[in-house]
DRENKEPA-793332 format. One record per atom (N, C-alpha, C): residue number from 0; residue in three letters; atom name; x negated, y, z. Coordinates in pm, 1 decimal. Each point is the difference from the previous one (the first is absolute). Example, Ala and Ser with C-alpha at 12.3 -4.5 7.8 and 13.67 -1.06 7.14 Angstrom:
<node k="0" r="ALA" a="N" px="-1319.0" py="-569.0" pz="780.0"/>
<node k="0" r="ALA" a="CA" px="89.0" py="119.0" pz="0.0"/>
<node k="0" r="ALA" a="C" px="-90.0" py="120.0" pz="0.0"/>
<node k="1" r="SER" a="N" px="35.0" py="105.0" pz="-72.0"/>
<node k="1" r="SER" a="CA" px="-82.0" py="119.0" pz="6.0"/>
<node k="1" r="SER" a="C" px="77.0" py="109.0" pz="73.0"/>
END
This chain:
<node k="0" r="MET" a="N" px="-84.6" py="-117.7" pz="-0.4"/>
<node k="0" r="MET" a="CA" px="83.9" py="117.6" pz="-0.3"/>
<node k="0" r="MET" a="C" px="-87.8" py="123.5" pz="-0.6"/>
<node k="1" r="ALA" a="N" px="38.2" py="100.0" pz="-72.4"/>
<node k="1" r="ALA" a="CA" px="-70.7" py="128.0" pz="-0.2"/>
<node k="1" r="ALA" a="C" px="32.5" py="77.3" pz="124.4"/>
<node k="2" r="LEU" a="N" px="-75.3" py="103.9" pz="20.1"/>
<node k="2" r="LEU" a="CA" px="23.6" py="88.7" pz="112.2"/>
<node k="2" r="LEU" a="C" px="125.6" py="82.4" pz="-29.4"/>
<node k="3" r="ARG" a="N" px="83.4" py="18.6" pz="100.6"/>
<node k="3" r="ARG" a="CA" px="116.8" py="86.9" pz="-19.2"/>
<node k="3" r="ARG" a="C" px="16.4" py="89.4" pz="121.9"/>
<node k="4" r="LEU" a="N" px="54.8" py="118.1" pz="-27.3"/>
<node k="4" r="LEU" a="CA" px="27.0" py="96.8" pz="105.4"/>
<node k="4" r="LEU" a="C" px="120.6" py="-43.8" pz="78.7"/>
<node k="5" r="GLY" a="N" px="-14.2" py="-18.7" pz="129.1"/>
<node k="5" r="GLY" a="CA" px="110.6" py="-38.8" pz="83.3"/>
<node k="5" r="GLY" a="C" px="63.9" py="116.0" pz="72.1"/>
<node k="6" r="SER" a="N" px="-86.7" py="92.1" pz="45.5"/>
<node k="6" r="SER" a="CA" px="52.7" py="111.4" pz="78.3"/>
<node k="6" r="SER" a="C" px="-102.7" py="111.5" pz="6.5"/>
<node k="7" r="ILE" a="N" px="46.7" py="120.2" pz="-4.3"/>
<node k="7" r="ILE" a="CA" px="-83.1" py="115.9" pz="28.7"/>
<node k="7" r="ILE" a="C" px="28.3" py="34.9" pz="145.2"/>
<node k="8" r="VAL" a="N" px="-104.9" py="10.5" pz="80.2"/>
<node k="8" r="VAL" a="CA" px="16.4" py="16.8" pz="145.8"/>
<node k="8" r="VAL" a="C" px="-46.3" py="138.9" pz="40.7"/>
<node k="9" r="PHE" a="N" px="89.9" py="77.2" pz="61.6"/>
<node k="9" r="PHE" a="CA" px="-31.4" py="130.5" pz="53.2"/>
<node k="9" r="PHE" a="C" px="-7.7" py="-3.8" pz="151.0"/>
<node k="10" r="ASN" a="N" px="-103.9" py="59.0" pz="56.8"/>
<node k="10" r="ASN" a="CA" px="-2.7" py="23.5" pz="145.1"/>
<node k="10" r="ASN" a="C" px="85.0" py="123.9" pz="29.2"/>
<node k="11" r="CYS" a="N" px="67.3" py="0.2" pz="113.0"/>
<node k="11" r="CYS" a="CA" px="83.9" py="114.8" pz="31.7"/>
<node k="11" r="CYS" a="C" px="8.6" py="15.7" pz="151.6"/>
<node k="12" r="ALA" a="N" px="48.2" py="113.4" pz="41.2"/>
<node k="12" r="ALA" a="CA" px="18.8" py="27.6" pz="142.2"/>
<node k="12" r="ALA" a="C" px="139.8" py="-32.8" pz="46.8"/>
<node k="13" r="ASP" a="N" px="99.4" py="13.0" pz="-89.5"/>
<node k="13" r="ASP" a="CA" px="141.5" py="-17.8" pz="38.6"/>
<node k="13" r="ASP" a="C" px="64.3" py="-97.3" pz="-100.0"/>
<node k="14" r="LEU" a="N" px="15.0" py="-122.4" pz="39.0"/>
<node k="14" r="LEU" a="CA" px="52.1" py="-108.0" pz="-87.7"/>
<node k="14" r="LEU" a="C" px="142.6" py="30.7" pz="-44.3"/>
<node k="15" r="ASP" a="N" px="85.2" py="44.2" pz="87.9"/>
<node k="15" r="ASP" a="CA" px="139.8" py="27.4" pz="-36.5"/>
<node k="15" r="ASP" a="C" px="13.8" py="115.0" pz="-97.5"/>
<node k="16" r="ARG" a="N" px="-74.1" py="106.2" pz="24.4"/>
<node k="16" r="ARG" a="CA" px="4.9" py="114.7" pz="-92.3"/>
<node k="16" r="ARG" a="C" px="-51.1" py="-33.1" pz="-137.9"/>
<node k="17" r="MET" a="N" px="-112.5" py="-73.1" pz="-6.8"/>
<node k="17" r="MET" a="CA" px="-55.4" py="-40.9" pz="-130.1"/>
<node k="17" r="MET" a="C" px="93.3" py="-97.8" pz="-71.8"/>
<node k="18" r="THR" a="N" px="62.7" py="-89.6" pz="76.3"/>
<node k="18" r="THR" a="CA" px="97.1" py="-92.1" pz="-58.1"/>
<node k="18" r="THR" a="C" px="112.8" py="76.8" pz="-63.5"/>
<node k="19" r="GLU" a="N" px="57.1" py="94.5" pz="70.6"/>
<node k="19" r="GLU" a="CA" px="110.7" py="80.7" pz="-50.8"/>
<node k="19" r="GLU" a="C" px="-40.2" py="73.2" pz="-127.1"/>
<node k="20" r="PHE" a="N" px="-119.1" py="63.1" pz="1.3"/>
<node k="20" r="PHE" a="CA" px="-45.1" py="74.5" pz="-115.7"/>
<node k="20" r="PHE" a="C" px="-19.5" py="-88.1" pz="-122.3"/>
<node k="21" r="TRP" a="N" px="-78.7" py="-107.7" pz="11.4"/>
<node k="21" r="TRP" a="CA" px="-31.4" py="-82.2" pz="-116.1"/>
<node k="21" r="TRP" a="C" px="120.9" py="-75.4" pz="-51.9"/>
<node k="22" r="CYS" a="N" px="90.7" py="-41.5" pz="88.1"/>
<node k="22" r="CYS" a="CA" px="122.1" py="-66.8" pz="-46.7"/>
<node k="22" r="CYS" a="C" px="87.9" py="95.5" pz="-76.1"/>
<node k="23" r="ALA" a="N" px="11.6" py="125.4" pz="45.6"/>
<node k="23" r="ALA" a="CA" px="79.0" py="100.6" pz="-71.3"/>
<node k="23" r="ALA" a="C" px="-66.0" py="38.2" pz="-130.4"/>
<node k="24" r="ALA" a="N" px="-132.9" py="16.0" pz="2.7"/>
<node k="24" r="ALA" a="CA" px="-71.8" py="46.6" pz="-119.8"/>
<node k="24" r="ALA" a="C" px="-4.0" py="-105.7" pz="-111.3"/>
<node k="25" r="LEU" a="N" px="-22.4" py="-125.8" pz="34.5"/>
<node k="25" r="LEU" a="CA" px="-24.7" py="-102.4" pz="-98.5"/>
<node k="25" r="LEU" a="C" px="100.9" py="-111.5" pz="-2.9"/>
<node k="26" r="GLY" a="N" px="102.1" py="6.5" pz="84.9"/>
<node k="26" r="GLY" a="CA" px="104.8" py="-101.2" pz="1.0"/>
<node k="26" r="GLY" a="C" px="-41.2" py="-135.1" pz="54.4"/>
<node k="27" r="PHE" a="N" px="-100.3" py="-3.8" pz="84.8"/>
<node k="27" r="PHE" a="CA" px="-45.3" py="-123.4" pz="60.9"/>
<node k="27" r="PHE" a="C" px="100.7" py="-44.9" pz="109.1"/>
<node k="28" r="GLU" a="N" px="-0.1" py="-129.1" pz="28.5"/>
<node k="28" r="GLU" a="CA" px="80.5" py="-55.9" pz="106.5"/>
<node k="28" r="GLU" a="C" px="-91.9" py="-33.8" pz="117.4"/>
<node k="29" r="PRO" a="N" px="24.8" py="55.6" pz="118.2"/>
<node k="29" r="PRO" a="CA" px="-86.8" py="-27.6" pz="113.0"/>
<node k="29" r="PRO" a="C" px="17.5" py="-140.8" pz="55.4"/>
<node k="30" r="GLY" a="N" px="-112.5" py="-65.3" pz="25.6"/>
<node k="30" r="GLY" a="CA" px="2.6" py="-129.9" pz="66.9"/>
<node k="30" r="GLY" a="C" px="-7.0" py="21.2" pz="150.9"/>
<node k="31" r="PRO" a="N" px="-4.7" py="-108.0" pz="76.2"/>
<node k="31" r="PRO" a="CA" px="-8.6" py="14.6" pz="145.1"/>
<node k="31" r="PRO" a="C" px="-130.1" py="57.1" pz="46.6"/>
<node k="32" r="VAL" a="N" px="2.0" py="67.0" pz="112.4"/>
<node k="32" r="VAL" a="CA" px="-121.4" py="46.9" pz="64.1"/>
<node k="32" r="VAL" a="C" px="-61.6" py="-117.3" pz="76.3"/>
<node k="33" r="VAL" a="N" px="-129.2" py="-23.3" pz="-22.3"/>
<node k="33" r="VAL" a="CA" px="-69.7" py="-112.9" pz="61.5"/>
<node k="33" r="VAL" a="C" px="-129.2" py="46.9" pz="67.4"/>
<node k="34" r="ASP" a="N" px="-75.5" py="-94.7" pz="50.8"/>
<node k="34" r="ASP" a="CA" px="-128.3" py="28.4" pz="67.5"/>
<node k="34" r="ASP" a="C" px="16.1" py="102.1" pz="109.8"/>
<node k="35" r="ASP" a="N" px="89.5" py="-26.0" pz="89.8"/>
<node k="35" r="ASP" a="CA" px="22.7" py="88.1" pz="115.3"/>
<node k="35" r="ASP" a="C" px="37.1" py="142.9" pz="-41.7"/>
<node k="36" r="GLY" a="N" px="78.7" py="11.3" pz="-107.4"/>
<node k="36" r="GLY" a="CA" px="49.1" py="130.4" pz="-43.2"/>
<node k="36" r="GLY" a="C" px="-99.3" py="81.3" pz="-81.5"/>
<node k="37" r="THR" a="N" px="-103.8" py="-62.9" pz="-54.3"/>
<node k="37" r="THR" a="CA" px="-103.5" py="75.1" pz="-69.4"/>
<node k="37" r="THR" a="C" px="-7.4" py="-24.8" pz="-150.6"/>
<node k="38" r="PHE" a="N" px="87.1" py="-83.7" pz="-56.2"/>
<node k="38" r="PHE" a="CA" px="-11.1" py="-33.5" pz="-142.7"/>
<node k="38" r="PHE" a="C" px="137.4" py="-26.8" pz="-60.5"/>
<node k="39" r="ARG" a="N" px="20.2" py="48.4" pz="-123.7"/>
<node k="39" r="ARG" a="CA" px="124.5" py="-26.7" pz="-70.4"/>
<node k="39" r="ARG" a="C" px="-27.9" py="-1.1" pz="-150.8"/>
<node k="40" r="VAL" a="N" px="61.5" py="-95.0" pz="-67.6"/>
<node k="40" r="VAL" a="CA" px="-7.1" py="-9.2" pz="-146.7"/>
<node k="40" r="VAL" a="C" px="125.4" py="61.5" pz="-56.0"/>
<node k="41" r="LEU" a="N" px="-16.2" py="90.4" pz="-97.0"/>
<node k="41" r="LEU" a="CA" px="114.9" py="56.3" pz="-73.4"/>
<node k="41" r="LEU" a="C" px="0.2" py="-69.2" pz="-135.6"/>
<node k="42" r="GLY" a="N" px="106.5" py="-71.4" pz="-28.0"/>
<node k="42" r="GLY" a="CA" px="7.3" py="-80.8" pz="-122.2"/>
<node k="42" r="GLY" a="C" px="43.2" py="82.2" pz="-118.7"/>
<node k="43" r="GLY" a="N" px="-76.0" py="-13.7" pz="-109.1"/>
<node k="43" r="GLY" a="CA" px="31.6" py="66.8" pz="-125.7"/>
<node k="43" r="GLY" a="C" px="26.8" py="-104.3" pz="-108.7"/>
<node k="44" r="ASP" a="N" px="41.4" py="47.5" pz="-117.0"/>
<node k="44" r="ASP" a="CA" px="26.3" py="-88.8" pz="-110.6"/>
<node k="44" r="ASP" a="C" px="-124.2" py="-70.5" pz="-52.9"/>
<node k="45" r="ARG" a="N" px="-111.5" py="73.3" pz="-9.1"/>
<node k="45" r="ARG" a="CA" px="-119.8" py="-55.7" pz="-58.1"/>
<node k="45" r="ARG" a="C" px="-118.8" py="-8.3" pz="96.7"/>
<node k="46" r="VAL" a="N" px="-0.2" py="80.8" pz="100.1"/>
<node k="46" r="VAL" a="CA" px="-107.7" py="1.0" pz="97.2"/>
<node k="46" r="VAL" a="C" px="57.2" py="42.3" pz="135.8"/>
<node k="47" r="ASN" a="N" px="-63.5" py="-40.9" pz="104.7"/>
<node k="47" r="ASN" a="CA" px="39.1" py="39.6" pz="134.0"/>
<node k="47" r="ASN" a="C" px="-85.4" py="116.3" pz="47.3"/>
<node k="48" r="LEU" a="N" px="55.4" py="76.3" pz="90.6"/>
<node k="48" r="LEU" a="CA" px="-73.6" py="102.3" pz="71.6"/>
<node k="48" r="LEU" a="C" px="3.9" py="-42.0" pz="146.6"/>
<node k="49" r="SER" a="N" px="-114.9" py="-12.7" pz="59.2"/>
<node k="49" r="SER" a="CA" px="-5.8" py="-35.7" pz="142.4"/>
<node k="49" r="SER" a="C" px="-50.7" py="117.7" pz="81.0"/>
<node k="50" r="LEU" a="N" px="59.3" py="13.9" pz="117.6"/>
<node k="50" r="LEU" a="CA" px="-38.2" py="108.6" pz="92.2"/>
<node k="50" r="LEU" a="C" px="-53.1" py="-63.0" pz="126.0"/>
<node k="51" r="GLN" a="N" px="-113.3" py="52.2" pz="45.9"/>
<node k="51" r="GLN" a="CA" px="-52.9" py="-47.8" pz="127.9"/>
<node k="51" r="GLN" a="C" px="-39.7" py="120.4" pz="83.0"/>
<node k="52" r="VAL" a="N" px="28.3" py="-8.2" pz="126.8"/>
<node k="52" r="VAL" a="CA" px="-34.7" py="107.6" pz="92.5"/>
<node k="52" r="VAL" a="C" px="-150.0" py="3.3" pz="15.2"/>
<node k="53" r="ALA" a="N" px="-59.0" py="114.7" pz="-20.8"/>
<node k="53" r="ALA" a="CA" px="-144.2" py="16.8" pz="9.9"/>
<node k="53" r="ALA" a="C" px="-45.1" py="-6.9" pz="144.2"/>
<node k="54" r="ARG" a="N" px="-111.1" py="-66.8" pz="21.4"/>
<node k="54" r="ARG" a="CA" px="-55.2" py="-11.8" pz="135.5"/>
<node k="54" r="ARG" a="C" px="-66.8" py="128.1" pz="41.7"/>
<node k="55" r="GLN" a="N" px="-44.1" py="79.1" pz="-96.0"/>
<node k="55" r="GLN" a="CA" px="-64.2" py="128.5" pz="24.2"/>
<node k="55" r="GLN" a="C" px="79.4" py="106.1" pz="-77.4"/>
<node k="56" r="PRO" a="N" px="-12.3" py="127.3" pz="37.1"/>
<node k="56" r="PRO" a="CA" px="75.5" py="103.9" pz="-70.6"/>
<node k="56" r="PRO" a="C" px="-22.7" py="-5.2" pz="-151.4"/>
<node k="57" r="VAL" a="N" px="104.8" py="18.7" pz="-76.7"/>
<node k="57" r="VAL" a="CA" px="-7.3" py="1.0" pz="-147.3"/>
<node k="57" r="VAL" a="C" px="-49.7" py="135.6" pz="-40.7"/>
<node k="58" r="SER" a="N" px="-127.6" py="5.9" pz="-44.8"/>
<node k="58" r="SER" a="CA" px="-55.3" py="128.9" pz="-35.7"/>
<node k="58" r="SER" a="C" px="-89.7" py="-8.0" pz="-124.2"/>
<node k="59" r="ALA" a="N" px="-39.3" py="-116.3" pz="-44.5"/>
<node k="59" r="ALA" a="CA" px="-89.9" py="-12.9" pz="-112.1"/>
<node k="59" r="ALA" a="C" px="78.1" py="-43.8" pz="-125.8"/>
<node k="60" r="ARG" a="N" px="-70.0" py="11.3" pz="-115.7"/>
<node k="60" r="ARG" a="CA" px="59.3" py="-38.5" pz="-124.2"/>
<node k="60" r="ARG" a="C" px="20.2" py="-151.3" pz="-11.9"/>
<node k="61" r="ASP" a="N" px="-80.3" py="-77.0" pz="65.6"/>
<node k="61" r="ASP" a="CA" px="2.9" py="-145.2" pz="-17.6"/>
<node k="61" r="ASP" a="C" px="96.9" py="-70.8" pz="93.6"/>
<node k="62" r="GLN" a="N" px="122.3" py="45.7" pz="4.5"/>
<node k="62" r="GLN" a="CA" px="99.6" py="-58.0" pz="89.0"/>
<node k="62" r="GLN" a="C" px="95.5" py="-92.4" pz="-75.8"/>
<node k="63" r="ALA" a="N" px="-52.4" py="-67.8" pz="-102.6"/>
<node k="63" r="ALA" a="CA" px="79.1" py="-92.9" pz="-78.0"/>
<node k="63" r="ALA" a="C" px="-91.6" py="-111.2" pz="-50.2"/>
<node k="64" r="HIS" a="N" px="56.9" py="-115.5" pz="-27.4"/>
<node k="64" r="HIS" a="CA" px="-73.6" py="-109.5" pz="-63.4"/>
<node k="64" r="HIS" a="C" px="98.0" py="-86.4" pz="-77.8"/>
<node k="65" r="LEU" a="N" px="-50.1" py="-87.2" pz="-84.6"/>
<node k="65" r="LEU" a="CA" px="82.1" py="-89.0" pz="-80.4"/>
<node k="65" r="LEU" a="C" px="-7.4" py="-139.6" pz="60.5"/>
<node k="66" r="ASP" a="N" px="112.4" py="-68.6" pz="8.2"/>
<node k="66" r="ASP" a="CA" px="1.7" py="-141.5" pz="31.5"/>
<node k="66" r="ASP" a="C" px="8.9" py="-74.3" pz="-131.1"/>
<node k="67" r="LEU" a="N" px="-102.1" py="-79.2" pz="-30.7"/>
<node k="67" r="LEU" a="CA" px="-6.5" py="-75.9" pz="-125.4"/>
<node k="67" r="LEU" a="C" px="21.0" py="-146.9" pz="32.8"/>
<node k="68" r="TYR" a="N" px="82.2" py="-66.4" pz="-82.1"/>
<node k="68" r="TYR" a="CA" px="33.8" py="-139.9" pz="22.0"/>
<node k="68" r="TYR" a="C" px="-52.8" py="-86.9" pz="-110.9"/>
<node k="69" r="THR" a="N" px="-43.5" py="-120.3" pz="33.8"/>
<node k="69" r="THR" a="CA" px="-44.1" py="-98.2" pz="-96.8"/>
<node k="69" r="THR" a="C" px="4.9" py="-137.3" pz="65.8"/>
<node k="70" r="SER" a="N" px="9.3" py="-103.0" pz="-83.0"/>
<node k="70" r="SER" a="CA" px="-6.9" py="-135.5" pz="54.6"/>
<node k="70" r="SER" a="C" px="-144.2" py="-53.8" pz="-5.8"/>
<node k="71" r="SER" a="N" px="-92.1" py="75.4" pz="-60.8"/>
<node k="71" r="SER" a="CA" px="-140.7" py="-43.5" pz="-8.2"/>
<node k="71" r="SER" a="C" px="-91.6" py="114.7" pz="43.6"/>
<node k="72" r="GLN" a="N" px="-4.4" py="23.6" pz="129.7"/>
<node k="72" r="GLN" a="CA" px="-67.3" py="116.8" pz="53.8"/>
<node k="72" r="GLN" a="C" px="-148.2" py="2.9" pz="-35.5"/>
<node k="73" r="GLN" a="N" px="-72.9" py="-105.1" pz="17.0"/>
<node k="73" r="GLN" a="CA" px="-144.2" py="2.1" pz="-23.0"/>
<node k="73" r="GLN" a="C" px="-30.5" py="27.4" pz="-148.2"/>
<node k="74" r="ALA" a="N" px="73.1" py="-56.8" pz="-89.4"/>
<node k="74" r="ALA" a="CA" px="-21.5" py="23.8" pz="-143.4"/>
<node k="74" r="ALA" a="C" px="26.7" py="144.4" pz="-35.1"/>
<node k="75" r="GLU" a="N" px="104.0" py="58.3" pz="58.0"/>
<node k="75" r="GLU" a="CA" px="34.7" py="139.9" pz="-27.9"/>
<node k="75" r="GLU" a="C" px="-102.3" py="95.0" pz="62.3"/>
<node k="76" r="VAL" a="N" px="-47.8" py="-33.4" pz="117.3"/>
<node k="76" r="VAL" a="CA" px="-104.1" py="84.6" pz="62.0"/>
<node k="76" r="VAL" a="C" px="-123.2" py="1.6" pz="-90.0"/>
<node k="77" r="GLU" a="N" px="-42.8" py="-115.2" pz="-47.8"/>
<node k="77" r="GLU" a="CA" px="-117.2" py="-6.7" pz="-90.1"/>
<node k="77" r="GLU" a="C" px="27.2" py="75.4" pz="-130.1"/>
<node k="78" r="ARG" a="N" px="117.5" py="-16.5" pz="-56.4"/>
<node k="78" r="ARG" a="CA" px="34.2" py="65.4" pz="-127.0"/>
<node k="78" r="ARG" a="C" px="-2.7" py="151.4" pz="15.7"/>
<node k="79" r="VAL" a="N" px="64.5" py="50.3" pz="104.6"/>
<node k="79" r="VAL" a="CA" px="6.4" py="145.2" pz="19.7"/>
<node k="79" r="VAL" a="C" px="-137.1" py="55.2" pz="36.5"/>
<node k="80" r="ALA" a="N" px="-80.1" py="-73.9" pz="79.0"/>
<node k="80" r="ALA" a="CA" px="-131.6" py="46.1" pz="36.4"/>
<node k="80" r="ALA" a="C" px="-90.6" py="14.7" pz="-122.0"/>
<node k="81" r="THR" a="N" px="13.4" py="-86.0" pz="-97.0"/>
<node k="81" r="THR" a="CA" px="-84.0" py="8.8" pz="-120.0"/>
<node k="81" r="THR" a="C" px="54.8" py="99.9" pz="-101.2"/>
<node k="82" r="ALA" a="N" px="124.1" py="40.6" pz="15.2"/>
<node k="82" r="ALA" a="CA" px="59.8" py="93.2" pz="-93.8"/>
<node k="82" r="ALA" a="C" px="-10.7" py="145.2" pz="38.3"/>
<node k="83" r="ARG" a="N" px="-59.3" py="29.6" pz="111.8"/>
<node k="83" r="ARG" a="CA" px="-3.5" py="134.5" pz="55.1"/>
<node k="83" r="ARG" a="C" px="-81.6" py="97.7" pz="-86.0"/>
<node k="84" r="CYS" a="N" px="64.4" py="92.2" pz="-59.7"/>
<node k="84" r="CYS" a="CA" px="-59.0" py="113.7" pz="-68.4"/>
<node k="84" r="CYS" a="C" px="-117.7" py="-40.0" pz="-92.7"/>
<node k="85" r="VAL" a="N" px="11.1" py="-106.9" pz="-69.1"/>
<node k="85" r="VAL" a="CA" px="-107.6" py="-40.5" pz="-89.2"/>
<node k="85" r="VAL" a="C" px="-15.5" py="101.2" pz="-110.6"/>
<node k="86" r="GLY" a="N" px="-122.0" py="52.3" pz="-16.9"/>
<node k="86" r="GLY" a="CA" px="-26.3" py="95.5" pz="-105.9"/>
<node k="86" r="GLY" a="C" px="36.7" py="144.3" pz="32.6"/>
<node k="87" r="ARG" a="N" px="46.0" py="25.3" pz="121.7"/>
<node k="87" r="ARG" a="CA" px="37.2" py="137.6" pz="34.5"/>
<node k="87" r="ARG" a="C" px="-92.0" py="49.6" pz="113.0"/>
<node k="88" r="ALA" a="N" px="-35.2" py="123.3" pz="-11.1"/>
<node k="88" r="ALA" a="CA" px="-79.3" py="62.0" pz="107.3"/>
<node k="88" r="ALA" a="C" px="92.3" py="33.9" pz="115.4"/>
<node k="89" r="PRO" a="N" px="-48.8" py="-11.5" pz="122.0"/>
<node k="89" r="PRO" a="CA" px="85.1" py="38.5" pz="114.9"/>
<node k="89" r="PRO" a="C" px="43.0" py="146.0" pz="-15.0"/>
<node k="90" r="GLN" a="N" px="124.1" py="26.2" pz="40.3"/>
<node k="90" r="GLN" a="CA" px="55.0" py="134.3" pz="-6.2"/>
<node k="90" r="GLN" a="C" px="0.9" py="58.8" pz="140.0"/>
<node k="91" r="PRO" a="N" px="-38.0" py="126.0" pz="13.4"/>
<node k="91" r="PRO" a="CA" px="6.3" py="62.0" pz="134.5"/>
<node k="91" r="PRO" a="C" px="142.6" py="15.3" pz="43.2"/>
<node k="92" r="ARG" a="N" px="22.3" py="-11.1" pz="132.1"/>
<node k="92" r="ARG" a="CA" px="132.6" py="16.8" pz="56.1"/>
<node k="92" r="ARG" a="C" px="33.2" py="147.4" pz="3.0"/>
<node k="93" r="PRO" a="N" px="125.4" py="33.8" pz="-28.8"/>
<node k="93" r="PRO" a="CA" px="39.9" py="143.9" pz="1.1"/>
<node k="93" r="PRO" a="C" px="-3.7" py="57.6" pz="140.9"/>
END
């Protein structure tokens, strides 16, 4: 199986407020709150949006990550590791 995007995960300070916003904005359906009230998946037609309460204040740009799914993790790790920016010079961060 190829790698597929399962969920985009945002860290947040207020799970209920973010749930309300993203469900209204994108038409997602909220799933149950789990992990002691710190995590919720919002179900979409093609991809999920997951919200997790940040352990530290949300202040940096890197407050999101992708959950990638596959049935052959080691093969996909090797494939992606060898495919990284081949032939491209590193770009400075803005």
